[in-house]
N, C-alpha and C positions, 0 to 999 in steps of 0.2 A: 501385601500392601495394597490398599484400595486407592484408586485414583479418583480424587474428588474435584470439587469445583475450583478450589484454590490452585490446583495443579494446572488446570486449563487457563485460569486467569494469569498465572505466572508465565505460561508459554506465550499468551497474547501480549503481555507486558514486555517480555524479552524481544519478541518480534517487532513491536512498536518502537521500542528504544533502539533496536538495531537499525530500523528504518530512519529514525531521526538522526542518529549519529552518522549513518551512511550518506544521507542527503546533505549533511553539513560538511563532511570531509571529502566527498568524492569530487574529483576534477573532471570526470567524464560524464557527458550528458546521459548516456545509457545507464551508467551506474546509479545516477540520481533517480532515474525512472524506476529502476529495479528496487531502490530503497523506498520509494513511495509505494510501490506494490507491497513491500514487506509491511509497511505501516497499515495499509488497507487490510492485509491478511490478519494482522494482530487485532484490528477492530472487529473483523468478522468472527474471529474465534471468541472474542468477548461477547458479542451479540448472541451467538449460538449457545454459549455457556450459560448466560443468564436466562435465555429462553428455555433451556433444557432443565436447569436446576431450580428455577424460581417459580414453577407452576404456571407457566404462561399458556393459557388455553386458547388464546387468539393467534398464536404463532407470530407475534410481532417481531421477535428477535430473528426468527428465520427469514421473515419477509425483508427486514432491514439488511440482513446478510446478503440476500439475493440482490437487493437494490444496490448495495455497495460493490458487489461483484460486477454487476453490469456497469456501474459508474466507473469502476476501475478499468474495465475493458475499453470503454469509450475514451476515458482520459488517456490511456496508454496509446490508443490509435491516433488520437488528435495530436498528442505530444510527439509521437514518432513521425507523423507527417510534417509537423512544423520543423522538427529537427532535420528531416530529409531536405526540406526546402532551404534551410539555413546551411546545411552541409554542402549542397550544390553550389552555393554562393561563395563560401569561405574555405571549404575543403579542410576543416579541422574539427575534431570531436571534443576539444577542450572547452570548458565553460568560459575561460577567460577570453576566448576569441569572440564570444557573442555578448558584447556589452550593450548593443542596441538591437531593436527588432526592425 
């Protein structure tokens, strides 16, 4: 069996949908952040797949994947710091405890 473009796109779609469902159903802030990282990973897989299989000579898909990886790292660092500051104040990791900023 040859692994083709549609296999990679299905993996990216599954990761993206897992991230959406996880971010909607999770009650813990850390689980929501991990679900958002799943969504970014699914997007990166799709960018790299289209760049590899669609004859991209300028490496646009690879550059966008690197950009989104960096963006995901910065987003996670900022979100964890904000969560740390909020956790020091309320000492609860549930999303329901944080209704105002």
